[in-house]
C-alpha positions as CSV (number, residue, x, y, z in Angstrom):
1,Y,0.0,0.0,0.0
2,K,1.0,3.6,-0.6
3,T,0.8,4.6,3.1
4,H,0.6,7.8,5.0
5,S,1.6,7.9,8.7
6,T,1.5,10.3,11.6
7,S,4.7,12.2,11.7
8,G,6.4,12.5,15.2
9,N,4.1,12.5,18.2
10,Q,1.2,14.4,16.8
11,N,-1.6,12.6,18.5
12,T,-3.8,15.5,19.8
13,I,-6.7,17.2,18.1
14,I,-4.3,19.7,16.4
15,G,-1.7,17.1,15.4
16,L,-4.3,14.7,14.1
17,S,-5.9,17.4,12.1
18,L,-2.6,18.4,10.6
19,N,-1.9,14.8,9.7
20,L,-5.3,14.3,8.1
21,L,-4.5,17.3,5.9
22,Q,-1.4,15.6,4.6
23,I,-3.3,12.6,3.2
24,S,-3.6,12.9,-0.6
25,D,-5.3,10.9,-3.4
26,H,-2.2,8.7,-3.9
27,H,-2.4,7.3,-0.4
28,E,-4.2,4.0,-0.1
29,A,-4.0,3.8,3.7
30,S,-3.1,5.9,6.7
31,I,-1.6,5.0,10.1
32,L,-2.7,7.6,12.6
33,E,-1.8,8.0,16.3
34,L,-4.5,9.0,18.7
35,G,-3.5,10.1,22.2
36,A,-5.4,11.0,25.3
37,S,-4.7,13.0,28.4
38,E,-8.3,12.9,29.7
39,S,-11.4,10.8,29.5
40,G,-13.3,11.0,26.2
41,E,-10.4,12.2,24.0
42,I,-10.0,9.0,22.0
43,K,-13.7,9.0,21.2
44,A,-13.5,12.6,20.0
45,L,-10.4,12.0,17.9
46,S,-12.0,8.8,16.5
47,Q,-15.0,10.9,15.4
48,I,-12.6,13.1,13.5
49,A,-10.4,10.4,12.0
50,E,-13.2,7.9,11.3
51,P,-10.8,4.9,11.5
52,T,-11.8,1.5,10.1
53,H,-9.4,-0.4,12.4
54,G,-7.7,0.3,15.8
55,V,-4.9,-1.1,17.8
56,I,-4.1,-0.2,21.4
57,T,-0.3,-0.2,21.7
58,N,0.1,1.2,25.2
59,I,-1.7,1.9,28.4
60,A,0.6,3.5,30.9
61,P,0.4,6.0,33.8
62,A,1.7,8.9,31.7
63,H,-1.4,11.1,32.2
64,L,-2.7,10.2,35.7
65,E,-3.5,13.8,36.4
66,G,-6.2,13.7,33.7
67,F,-7.5,10.2,34.5
68,G,-6.8,9.5,38.2
69,S,-5.8,5.9,37.8
70,I,-4.4,3.3,35.4
71,D,-7.8,1.6,35.4
72,N,-9.4,4.8,34.2
73,I,-6.8,5.1,31.4
74,A,-7.6,1.5,30.3
75,N,-11.4,2.3,30.3
């Protein structure tokens, strides 16, 4: 596939939007990174990106201030 992918660590609403603007007609697929620092962010980013597939690669205590616990991050 002629693939587009997220550049760097641009996984916020701004970074995701900038990456979506980079997709062109010659791309057959795109690998996008969605990140969250509080509850509901992945859902909001998914509504923007409209992915057909998803893979969770990491659940870690990186943003406990926004979630409160590792279990809340996983949820």
